[in-house]
FIMAR-724359 format. One record per residue (C-alpha): y, x, z. Coordinates in steps of 0.2 Angstrom, whole numbers, padded with zeros to 4 digits. Each point is the difference from the previous one (the first is absolute). Layout:
BEGIN
[[Y,X,Z]]
...
This chain:
BEGIN
[[0309,0234,-0557]]
[[-0009,0017,0003]]
[[-0018,-0001,0004]]
[[-0010,0014,0010]]
[[-0018,0002,0000]]
[[-0008,0011,0012]]
[[-0018,0006,0002]]
[[-0006,0003,0018]]
[[-0017,0009,0003]]
[[-0010,-0010,0014]]
[[-0014,0011,0001]]
[[0006,0010,0015]]
[[0004,-0017,0009]]
[[-0017,-0006,-0005]]
[[-0009,0016,0006]]
[[0010,-0001,0017]]
[[-0005,-0019,0001]]
[[-0018,0005,-0003]]
[[0000,0012,0014]]
[[0008,-0012,0011]]
[[-0013,-0013,-0004]]
[[-0013,0013,0005]]
[[0009,0003,0017]]
[[0001,-0018,0002]]
[[-0019,-0002,-0003]]
[[-0003,0014,0012]]
[[0011,-0008,0013]]
[[-0008,-0017,-0002]]
[[-0017,0008,0002]]
[[0006,0008,0016]]
[[0008,-0016,0006]]
[[-0016,-0009,-0002]]
[[-0010,0014,0009]]
[[0013,0000,0014]]
[[-0001,-0019,0001]]
[[-0019,0001,0000]]
[[0001,0013,0014]]
[[0013,-0011,0010]]
[[-0011,-0015,-0001]]
[[-0015,0009,0006]]
[[0011,0008,0014]]
[[0006,-0017,0005]]
[[-0017,-0007,0000]]
[[-0007,0015,0010]]
[[0015,-0002,0013]]
[[-0002,-0020,0001]]
[[-0018,0003,0003]]
[[0003,0013,0013]]
[[0014,-0012,0009]]
[[-0012,-0014,-0001]]
[[-0014,0010,0008]]
[[0011,0007,0014]]
[[0008,-0018,0003]]
[[-0018,-0008,0001]]
[[-0005,0014,0011]]
[[0015,-0001,0012]]
[[-0002,-0019,0000]]
[[-0019,0000,0004]]
[[0004,0013,0013]]
[[0014,-0010,0008]]
[[-0011,-0015,0001]]
[[-0015,0009,0007]]
[[0011,0008,0013]]
[[0007,-0017,0005]]
[[-0017,-0008,0000]]
[[-0006,0015,0011]]
[[0015,-0003,0012]]
[[-0004,-0018,0001]]
[[-0019,0003,0003]]
[[0005,0012,0013]]
[[0012,-0012,0009]]
[[-0012,-0014,-0001]]
[[-0015,0010,0006]]
[[0011,0005,0015]]
[[0005,-0018,0004]]
[[-0019,-0005,-0002]]
[[-0005,0013,0012]]
[[0013,-0005,0013]]
[[-0005,-0018,-0002]]
[[-0018,0005,0002]]
[[0004,0010,0015]]
[[0009,-0015,0007]]
[[-0014,-0012,-0004]]
[[-0012,0011,0008]]
[[0010,0001,0016]]
[[0002,-0019,0000]]
[[-0018,-0002,-0003]]
[[-0004,0011,0015]]
[[0013,-0010,0010]]
[[-0008,-0017,-0005]]
[[-0017,0007,0005]]
[[0006,0005,0017]]
[[0008,-0017,0002]]
[[-0016,-0009,-0006]]
[[-0010,0011,0012]]
[[0012,-0004,0015]]
[[0000,-0019,-0005]]
[[-0019,0000,0000]]
[[0000,0008,0017]]
[[0013,-0012,0007]]
[[-0009,-0015,-0008]]
[[-0017,0005,0007]]
[[0008,0002,0017]]
[[0009,-0017,-0001]]
[[-0015,-0008,-0007]]
[[-0011,0006,0013]]
[[0012,-0005,0014]]
[[0003,-0017,-0008]]
[[-0019,-0002,-0002]]
[[-0003,0003,0018]]
[[0015,-0012,0004]]
[[-0006,-0014,-0011]]
[[-0018,0002,0006]]
[[0006,-0003,0018]]
[[0010,-0015,-0006]]
[[-0015,-0007,-0009]]
[[-0011,0002,0015]]
[[0014,-0008,0011]]
[[0002,-0014,-0012]]
[[-0018,-0003,-0001]]
[[-0002,-0001,0018]]
[[0015,-0013,0001]]
[[-0008,-0010,-0014]]
[[-0016,0000,0010]]
[[0009,-0006,0014]]
[[0010,-0013,-0008]]
[[-0017,-0009,-0006]]
[[-0013,0007,0012]]
[[-0013,-0014,-0001]]
[[0000,0000,-0019]]
[[-0001,0019,-0001]]
[[-0014,0000,0013]]
[[-0009,-0013,-0010]]
[[0002,0009,-0016]]
[[-0003,0018,0007]]
[[-0013,-0003,0014]]
[[-0008,-0017,-0001]]
[[-0004,0001,-0018]]
[[-0009,0016,0002]]
[[-0010,-0007,0014]]
[[-0004,-0015,-0010]]
[[-0005,0011,-0015]]
[[-0011,0011,0012]]
[[-0007,-0016,0010]]
[[-0017,0006,-0005]]
[[0002,0015,0011]]
[[0008,-0009,0014]]
[[-0011,-0015,0000]]
[[-0017,0008,-0001]]
[[-0014,-0011,0006]]
[[-0012,0004,0013]]
[[-0019,0003,-0004]]
[[-0008,-0016,0005]]
[[-0014,0008,0010]]
[[0005,-0006,0017]]
[[-0002,-0016,0009]]
[[0006,-0016,-0006]]
[[0013,-0001,0014]]
[[0008,0017,-0004]]
[[0000,-0004,-0018]]
[[0009,-0016,0002]]
[[0012,0008,0012]]
[[0004,0015,-0013]]
[[0002,-0014,-0014]]
[[0013,-0009,0011]]
[[0009,0016,0003]]
[[0001,0004,-0018]]
[[0006,-0018,-0004]]
[[0013,0001,0014]]
[[0006,0017,-0008]]
[[0001,-0008,-0017]]
[[0010,-0015,0007]]
[[0012,0012,0008]]
[[0003,0010,-0015]]
[[0003,-0016,-0010]]
[[0011,-0007,0013]]
[[0010,0017,-0002]]
[[0000,-0001,-0019]]
[[0007,-0019,0001]]
[[0013,0005,0012]]
[[0006,0014,-0011]]
[[0000,-0011,-0015]]
[[0009,-0013,0010]]
[[0013,0012,0006]]
[[0002,0007,-0018]]
[[0002,-0017,-0008]]
[[0012,-0005,0014]]
[[0011,0016,-0003]]
[[0000,-0004,-0019]]
[[0006,-0017,0003]]
[[0014,0006,0011]]
[[0005,0013,-0014]]
[[0000,-0014,-0012]]
[[0011,-0011,0010]]
[[0012,0015,0003]]
[[-0001,0004,-0019]]
[[0004,-0018,-0005]]
[[0015,0001,0012]]
[[0006,0016,-0008]]
[[-0003,-0003,-0018]]
[[0008,-0013,-0011]]
[[-0011,-0012,-0007]]
[[0001,-0001,-0020]]
[[-0001,-0019,0000]]
[[0016,-0001,0009]]
[[0010,0010,-0012]]
[[0008,-0016,-0008]]
[[0005,-0007,0017]]
[[0019,0003,0007]]
[[-0001,0013,0014]]
[[0013,0009,0010]]
[[0002,0019,-0002]]
[[0011,0012,0009]]
[[0008,0013,-0012]]
[[0010,0014,0008]]
[[0017,0003,-0007]]
[[0014,0013,0002]]
[[0019,-0005,0001]]
[[0012,0013,0000]]
[[0019,0002,-0002]]
[[0008,0015,-0008]]
[[0016,0006,-0008]]
[[-0002,0007,-0018]]
[[0018,0006,-0003]]
[[0016,0005,0009]]
[[0008,-0017,0000]]
[[-0011,-0005,0015]]
[[-0007,-0015,-0008]]
[[-0017,-0004,0008]]
[[-0014,-0006,-0010]]
[[-0017,-0008,0007]]
[[-0016,0006,-0008]]
[[-0017,-0008,0003]]
[[-0016,0010,-0003]]
[[-0017,-0011,-0002]]
[[-0018,0008,0000]]
[[-0007,0003,-0017]]
[[-0018,-0004,0006]]
[[-0008,-0016,-0006]]
[[0017,-0008,-0005]]
[[0006,-0004,-0017]]
[[0017,0002,-0007]]
[[0003,-0019,0002]]
[[-0005,0000,0018]]
[[0012,0015,0004]]
[[0014,-0009,-0008]]
[[-0003,-0016,0009]]
[[-0002,0010,0017]]
[[0017,0009,-0004]]
[[0009,-0016,-0005]]
[[-0006,-0009,0016]]
[[0006,0015,0011]]
[[0016,0000,-0008]]
[[0003,-0018,0003]]
[[-0005,0001,0018]]
[[0009,0017,0003]]
[[0016,-0008,0008]]
[[-0011,-0010,0012]]
[[-0009,0014,0007]]
[[0005,0007,0017]]
[[-0001,0019,0002]]
[[-0001,0010,0016]]
[[0002,0018,0004]]
[[-0015,0011,0004]]
[[0002,0016,0009]]
[[-0017,0008,-0004]]
[[-0011,-0004,-0015]]
[[-0018,-0007,0001]]
[[-0014,0013,0003]]
[[-0008,-0005,-0017]]
[[0017,0003,-0009]]
[[0002,0017,0008]]
[[-0018,0005,-0004]]
[[0002,-0006,-0018]]
[[0017,0009,-0002]]
[[-0008,0016,0007]]
[[-0014,-0001,-0012]]
[[0012,-0002,-0015]]
[[0010,0015,0007]]
[[-0016,0011,0001]]
[[-0006,-0004,-0017]]
[[0017,0003,-0008]]
[[0002,0015,-0011]]
[[0018,0004,0006]]
[[0006,0014,0010]]
[[-0003,0001,0019]]
[[0019,-0001,0002]]
[[0001,-0016,-0009]]
[[-0014,-0007,0010]]
[[0007,0004,0016]]
[[0016,-0007,-0005]]
[[-0009,-0017,-0005]]
[[-0009,-0001,0016]]
[[0016,0003,0010]]
[[0010,-0013,-0010]]
[[-0015,-0012,0003]]
[[0000,0003,0019]]
[[0018,-0002,0001]]
[[0002,-0015,-0010]]
[[0002,-0018,0007]]
[[-0006,-0014,-0010]]
[[-0002,-0019,0002]]
[[-0015,-0011,-0002]]
[[-0002,-0019,-0002]]
């Protein structure tokens, strides 16, 4: 087999590769310089953008805060003006109420002073002997040294004895008046005590069995459309326990069939007066009050 040997000169290729290597190194340096420049430019651009973003953000927040402050300031000013107006209105109301109070108080002071004087005169007339004794006689007794002055004993014996008899008779007369006043006072006190004993309840008799009259109300009403009538009993809540109320209601329910009812055209005057008071003190409208009074006047009820 034939063998061929060739000798190739690589010097030109090596030279070219050496030049390529120099160009590659130059390109590498340029790329590194460009990369450094790009990094610096990106850093500057990022700093610029961040500064602008921060400035815009703070400007936005500041503008929003300024708008809110302006809005709130306007609201505060409006509320302040309203409060000032209300204060002025309240001061005017206060002044008017003070004038009204002074006028009404002066009017009622005159009225009550007149009533006090009238009542004082009536009280004096109710127990005139005692008042006369306390007001007039006591002052005279306290000033008896002025009223019972002795005569200077420089006259004759007959005139001296006569003046002494006159003074003694004067003392006896005044003593008799005082005794009569005390007697009348004690007699009136005794009469008042007897009257009070008749009116008041003696505590020593609290355990005894006594008869008491308790008012009750029995009424019949329809609570539904089936026309089923139901009877209700109302007992007073004053001085009655629940057991007493239950006993009274049960006793009335047992005797209800035996009770005889009679129709009454006009109600009693006390019932009319009490119903009128309830209507007057009610907080309902005037139309409801008039209708209730009309129903009360046109109603026919029965009593036992």
